[in-house]
C-alpha positions as CSV (number, residue, x, y, z in Angstrom):
1,M,-95.7,60.4,-56.6
2,K,-95.5,60.3,-60.6
3,Q,-92.1,58.5,-62.1
4,I,-90.1,60.9,-64.6
5,K,-87.9,60.0,-67.4
6,I,-84.9,62.7,-67.3
7,I,-82.3,63.0,-70.3
8,V,-78.9,63.9,-68.6
9,E,-76.3,65.9,-71.6
10,K,-73.2,66.0,-70.5
11,H,-70.7,69.3,-72.1
12,P,-67.3,70.4,-71.6
13,D,-68.8,73.5,-69.4
14,G,-71.4,71.4,-67.5
15,Y,-74.5,69.0,-66.9
16,V,-78.2,69.7,-68.7
17,A,-81.2,68.0,-67.7
18,Y,-84.3,68.2,-69.3
19,P,-88.0,65.7,-68.4
20,L,-89.4,63.6,-71.5
21,G,-93.4,63.7,-71.4
22,I,-94.2,66.7,-69.3
23,K,-96.2,69.7,-71.3
24,G,-94.5,72.8,-71.9
25,V,-90.0,73.8,-71.9
26,V,-88.4,72.3,-68.1
27,V,-84.5,72.7,-68.0
28,G,-82.1,72.4,-65.5
29,Q,-78.7,72.9,-65.5
30,G,-75.2,72.3,-63.2
31,D,-71.4,71.9,-63.1
32,T,-72.4,67.9,-62.1
33,Y,-74.3,64.9,-63.0
34,E,-76.0,65.6,-59.3
35,A,-76.0,69.4,-59.3
36,A,-78.3,68.8,-62.5
37,L,-80.6,66.6,-61.8
38,S,-81.7,68.0,-58.5
39,D,-81.6,71.7,-61.1
40,V,-84.7,70.3,-63.1
41,K,-86.5,68.1,-60.1
42,S,-86.7,72.0,-58.7
43,A,-87.6,73.1,-62.0
44,I,-89.9,70.5,-62.5
45,L,-92.7,71.1,-59.3
46,F,-91.8,75.1,-60.4
47,H,-93.4,73.9,-63.6
48,L,-96.1,71.7,-62.0
49,K,-96.9,74.8,-59.0
50,S,-97.3,77.4,-62.0
51,F,-99.1,75.6,-64.8
52,G,-100.7,72.5,-62.2
53,K,-101.6,68.6,-62.9
54,E,-102.6,68.5,-66.2
55,V,-99.1,69.6,-67.8
56,L,-98.5,65.4,-66.7
57,D,-101.7,64.8,-69.1
58,V,-99.1,64.3,-72.2
59,D,-100.9,61.4,-74.6
60,P,-99.0,58.8,-75.4
61,P,-97.5,59.0,-72.4
62,V,-93.2,58.3,-72.9
63,I,-92.7,54.3,-72.1
64,E,-89.3,54.1,-73.0
65,A,-86.4,56.5,-74.1
66,F,-83.3,55.3,-76.2
67,I,-80.0,57.1,-77.3
68,A,-79.1,56.5,-80.5
69,E,-75.5,57.6,-82.9
70,A,-76.4,58.1,-86.6
71,G,-73.4,59.2,-89.1
72,V,-74.8,62.1,-91.3
């Protein structure tokens, strides 16, 4: 089992979740944090079954993820 970093965003109408360090686009959503996380996990498994384990071969790998805020 490989650990994958997942970003979960809270929006006015629900939650959106997406993994870091995977080739391709994978997104999950839900009315709650837990529902979005569960949905994205399911989407990751489907992505792996569809395209193979090579989608996890990202070089260089994501070591850490940070959230920052900047005025523009």
